[in-house]
Structure formats: structure tokens, C-alpha cells
C-alpha positions, 0 to 999 in steps of 0.5 A: 855243442861242448868239444872236448877243448872247450874242457881242456881249456876250461881246466887251464883257465877256470878259477876252479883249477886253482881254487885250492887251499894254496891260492891267493892270487886274483881271478883272472880278468876275463872270468868273474868268481862269485862265492854263493851259496847255489845248494839249492840248484836241482835242474838247469832244465827252464821246462822245469827250474824253479828255484833261485839259483837256477832261475839266475843261470836260465836266465843267463843262458836262454832268452825268453819270449819277452823279457825286463831289464834289470834296471827297470822291471817295471817295463817289459822288452823283446826277447825273442819276440820283436813286437807282440799284440793281442785281439781285442777280446784277449785271447789271442796273441801274436808274436814277430820272432827277432830275425837274425837269432841264433842257438849256441850251436849256431842254427837260427832259433825260430818261431818251430823252437819257440812254440815246441818249447812252450808246448814242452813245459806244459807236456813235461808237467814239472813245477813250473808248468802251472804258469803256461797251464793257468791259460787252460793249457793241457797235453792234450790240447796244447799243440793245437793252442800254440802254434807257428803259422812260420819260422817268424811268427809265433801265434797262441790261443788262451781259454781263460779270462786274463788281463793282457798285461798278465798274459805277457808278464807270464811271456818273461818268465822261463819256461817261455826260454827257446830251447834248441828242439834239434839239440834236445830231442837228439838227446832224449831218454825214454820220450822225457823232451830232452829233461834228464841232459838238459838238466847239466846241459844247455841248448840256448840262446841267452847271453852266456851258455852252460859249460858245466854243473857240478851239484854243490860245487859249481856252475859255470858258464861262457858268454855268447858271442851272437847274443842280441842284446850285444856280447857279454863284456865279461867271457866266463862267470863261476858261481862257486858253492861257498855256503859260509858266509864268513868263508865268502868273505875270506875268499873275496879279501884274498882275492879268490873271489869278485863277489860274495852274495851271502855277508851278513851286515855284521860281516859287511860292515868291517869292509868298508874300510878296505879299499879293495873292496866296494858294497853295493846296494840294489832293489829286490822283491824277495818276500821272506816269511814262514809257513805253517802247513794247515794239515797240523791240529794247531795250525787248524785254528785261526786263532794260533795262527793269529797269536804266531804272527804276534810273536815275532819281532818283526822290528827287532830283526830289521833294525839289527842283524839284517838291517840293510838288507830286509825292510819289514813288510807283511804282504805277499806282493813286494813293495814298488810294483804294480798292486803292491800296498803298505800293509804292515798290521802284526807287531810283536805282542807277547800278551795278546798272544798268550791269551789268544793261544788260551782261548784256543785250548793252549794255555800253556803253548805247544811244540812245533818244529821249524824247517830252516836251511842253512842260508843265510839269513834263515838260521838268525831269523829262526834262532830270533824267532825261536826266542820270542815264541817261548816267551808264551811258550811255543817251543820252536825245534830247529830243523836246519838243512841245506835248501834242497832237502827244506825244499823237497820236504816243502814240496811234499806237504811234510813240514809243520812249519817253514821258513823260506824265501820267494821271488815273483816269477813275473812282476804282475800282482798275480804271479804271487797271488797264484800260489800264496792264495789260490788253491781250487784242488787242495787233494794230494793228488791236485794237478798244481802244487801252490804255496797255498796246497802246500801248507793244505790252506783252501779257501774259497773265497780266497780262490774267487777273490784271485780268479776275479783280481786277474780277469780285471781289466780295469787298472785302478779296480784291480788294483783295489781287488789286489788291496782287498786280496792281499789283506785277507793273506795277511790277516787270515791265511797260514803265512807270517810274511815278515820281510822285503830284502835288498841285496846286498852285495861285495865285489872287488873294487876293479868290477864294473858294470853289475846289477843285481834285480829280484831273483837273478843277477845281470852278468852281461855288462860286467868287466874287471879293470 
């Protein structure tokens, strides 16, 4: 638990204490200051969190049942679990918990805490609950299906037919994080299982502990000396909210930040001559796409959806302002992961698009709103698409807002179109298929809200393809099933999938050991000279 003296120490040493307009000195050697847009953070409770920056913090502060090392996301390693096994039919799973683990309070991590944490994720029924509910777990049965026979053993049963590899991948997600039950329940309010308190506090056993989160201002995390993979080499990390890439670059050049996340290609290029700064690239698995809400009359017609996909200059953007940051990729599963295929059927073709629009009854085009997050490169992509779509008479009205507002509207199905990015919850293709392709209840009162549901795309054939691929045990047949599903969604779905990104980030030259991967950053091995 945080003591008063912790906050006094933070005020004296945190970069936030000296980041006023007059501060130009280098950041402290024991602190990494990251300049980035953190406006997407809604909560830091692992039972509720479902945003990219929130996920980055949760992964740092909590330890999930299983995990990946960022340098190789194709291999699963133990988190709180030391070993794991499944029955031959893939219905029952046993995890032996790593001995000697401690929560930030100093209390031991037990299988009971982990079982409760996973039960809690289902009972809270927040956004990420579907990750566990897909195994047939409900509020009524989860306490009997996820159990801790002893303090060192976690056991659970699933009621659905899934390949064990899929189940193990799900166990790497934030919702399986060990939350200390005693601490969470000591802060329970009105039966919320500590949810309100855990939005801004932590009770984990990860590499760091949460010191503070101030919305649209900063997140501060501090090293946990007891982390089982070794204590972080840097004492403190501060994520400072800086929405403008130009401001991020200025802070980096002044020495007021050690790392700038959201710089554009044009902003990165001049830094090559600055010996105090280095630019590094990392593999990533984010998908950048635009979505069309099929509840809108225009997008009910598949010809309109196809025309819209022909009014995007994918190559033009990838070769100019997105060069080095994004490559053209038009399926929902990123290259480099099991089951991925290279399939890019769409090209800018205004003439064909106009013909399709005419066949659909819109010879003069139409007007539509596109919700655009302020985070780069969304505005630049939106403006480029606005120009190419105008050539076919499609008038895009760009409705710009911070990411939190865009997400709120998108999750409520109140958009016409939206541009946004998506990162896998786990590295099995079902992780993305279950959201881009699966929607078995299109009603407003549906229990789960995948991306297909958000865009009111309901296709029984696609639902069946998704379910069949998930339960297939033969690896080669599974790959073939996902290849067919990926092509089907790219061809017919409401998504204009455009790019797979790479992380291009600018760092102070004295920062060593930093590695960014997929949807989170690895700060544990960072040092500063």
C-alpha cells in the first residue's frame, strides 16, 4: 500500500515536479520520461481495461497467468504460473503457481487470488469479460469452474470446444492478472469488487507498481524489487500526456523527455543528425482500419462497402507520410503471427468505385461523418482519405475528438464511420477473429460487443467459419480455415483494413534496453547512462 511518504518522495523526485516551462535540464537518471498521447486510458483495473495505453500500464503493474517476452511473441512463457497442462480432450487445465511470488503489499500470491481475479473478471462483466466468457463461464457457474484446490494450484474447466493453444494464449491477457483479493475487497464499494478503487490504484505483482494516474496528464509507475523475472533496472517510469507530436519532439530535444512515441516520419527524419537522439524501429501487430456502421442505409449495400474500399490510396499513404511506420495490410490478422496471410485485394480505383456507387443508387455519391481520434497518424490518414473519396462524390465530414470520446461513441454504435487501430488481445488468430468476424447477437442488449457488433454486421456464415476455425485441433487445417475467414472479412465485411504498423520511436541516446512490442512497451530492462 502507498504511504504518505511515498507521495512526498514522488513530489520531490518525479519529472512532473519540474516540467514547467522553465525546465530544460535532463531527466533524472533513475527515471524514464515518456512523451505520448495517453488520452485513451479509461481505467487501470485489469478486470475492466481494454485500451492500448491502459494495457501497457496493466502489463507493467500486474502479472498475468501466462505471458510473452516482447522479443518473441510467438512463444508463451510462465507469468504467475510455473507450469501448465491440459487433459487430452482440452476441457480441463491445471496450472502450478510459481512459489515465492509477492504482491506489492508483501503478501504471497496464491492460486486463490488468481482464481478470484479471473472469477472477478467474469462477474464484473466489463468490456474484456468476453475473453473468459467464450469458455462458457458465466456469473452463475464461474466460481465452480475456476478453482484453487490448494495455494499452489489453479484448476479450471471450459465448456466450449477450443484448441488448447487458443486457451493458453487467452491466459496471457490482462484479465487473468493476479489481483490481491484482500486489498481489492478492503476497498470495495457497493459490491463493485474494488473496481472503483482499482481504476486509479494497483494491487498487483508485476514489474512495477502504480503510483498515480491523472487523466490526460500523466501515469507514474515505480519498480517492484520483488518481481520474479528480476527487479526493473530503472526506478521509475512517467508517461506524460503530450498529444501533439511536435511538442513531444521539442521535449525530447530539450532533454525534458527520454522517449517520444507518436512522432511522424517528417518529424523523425531531422533527428538523424542529432547525436543526442536515436530513432529505433520495432515489429508491431497493430491494424489500422476504418469501419462502416451497417445500420447506416448506405453501408447496408455491399456494393457501397466495396466502393469505399476502392477509394483509399493505400500505397500512396504508405509511401509518403506513413513511410517506415506502416505497410499496406488488408486483413484483420497481422503478418508474422500464426495463421496470417498476405492478401491485399484493394487498390485506389475511382472509376470502378463510381460505377459501383451508381449501381447501388448513388451516382452522385453521398455525405457521411468519419469519427477521427486526435492521435496521430489518424488525422493525416483521414485527410488523405477525404481527398480520394471526394473524387467519387463521397463527402467525408471529419469529426475529430480525443480517443476516449471516439471509443465511447464507437462502443455505443453511434458512429457512421470511424478510423481507429486495433491490437490483438493475444497471439492466436481467434483473438482478432472473435471481434472482427464474430457477432452472434446483433441486438442492442447483446452480452458481448465485438467489432462486428459495433458495426452491426451480422453474418451467420461468418459466425460459423469463426467457430469452426477456433475448435480445429490440426494446425494445418486451422491455418486454412483462418485463410478463408480472413479473405471473407476483407472482401465482404464493413472494415476498410489498411495498414499494419511498426513502432518507430525516438529516444535519448543514453537510454538502453528499451524494446517496444505489439501493444505494450517493455520498461523493465531500461537503463540510462
